[in-house]
C-alpha positions in Angstrom: 143.0 121.1 93.7 141.2 124.1 94.9 137.5 124.4 95.4 135.4 127.5 95.1 131.9 128.0 96.3 129.1 129.8 94.3 127.3 132.6 96.0 124.3 134.5 94.6 125.6 137.8 95.9 128.3 139.8 94.1 130.3 140.1 97.4 131.8 137.1 99.1 131.5 136.6 102.9 134.6 136.6 105.1 137.1 134.7 104.8 136.2 134.2 101.1 137.5 136.3 98.2 135.8 136.6 94.8 137.4 134.6 92.0 135.5 134.6 88.8 131.9 133.6 88.2 129.9 130.4 87.9 126.5 129.1 86.7 126.6 131.1 83.5 127.8 134.3 85.3 124.8 134.3 87.5 126.8 133.7 90.7 130.1 134.7 92.2 132.8 132.1 92.7 134.4 132.6 96.1 137.6 130.9 97.4 138.5 130.4 101.0 141.4 132.7 101.9 142.4 130.6 104.9 143.4 127.7 102.6 146.8 127.6 101.0 146.1 129.0 97.6 147.7 131.6 95.3 145.8 133.8 92.8 148.0 134.4 89.7 147.3 138.2 89.6 148.1 138.6 93.3 151.4 136.8 92.8 152.4 139.2 90.0 151.6 136.8 87.2 149.4 137.0 84.1 146.6 134.5 83.1 146.9 133.4 79.5 144.9 130.9 77.4 146.5 127.5 76.8 147.5 128.2 73.2 150.0 130.9 74.4 153.4 129.7 75.4 154.9 131.2 78.5 158.6 131.7 78.9 158.1 130.8 82.6 155.1 129.4 84.3 154.4 130.1 87.9 152.2 129.0 90.7 148.8 130.7 90.7 145.1 130.2 90.0 143.4 131.7 87.0 139.6 132.4 86.8 139.4 130.4 83.6 139.9 126.7 84.2 142.2 125.8 81.4 144.3 129.0 81.5 147.8 129.1 83.0 149.7 131.6 85.1 152.8 133.1 83.4 155.5 135.1 85.1 156.2 137.1 81.9 154.1 137.2 78.7 
């Protein structure tokens, strides 16, 4: 599991990187870049809703909780 932190500002402090929003889009969700995490988009994947079937899933976080990271769509 990965944990983000909610900040009031639009920019995240170092070593955090913005990853979606929280609290009804009022805050920015920031994830610690020093932890071992992979953002789907940065890994070359595409975030898709759960109802879409991926030919090949890959490791990667998506801003929407239930979405999954697909290598190809």
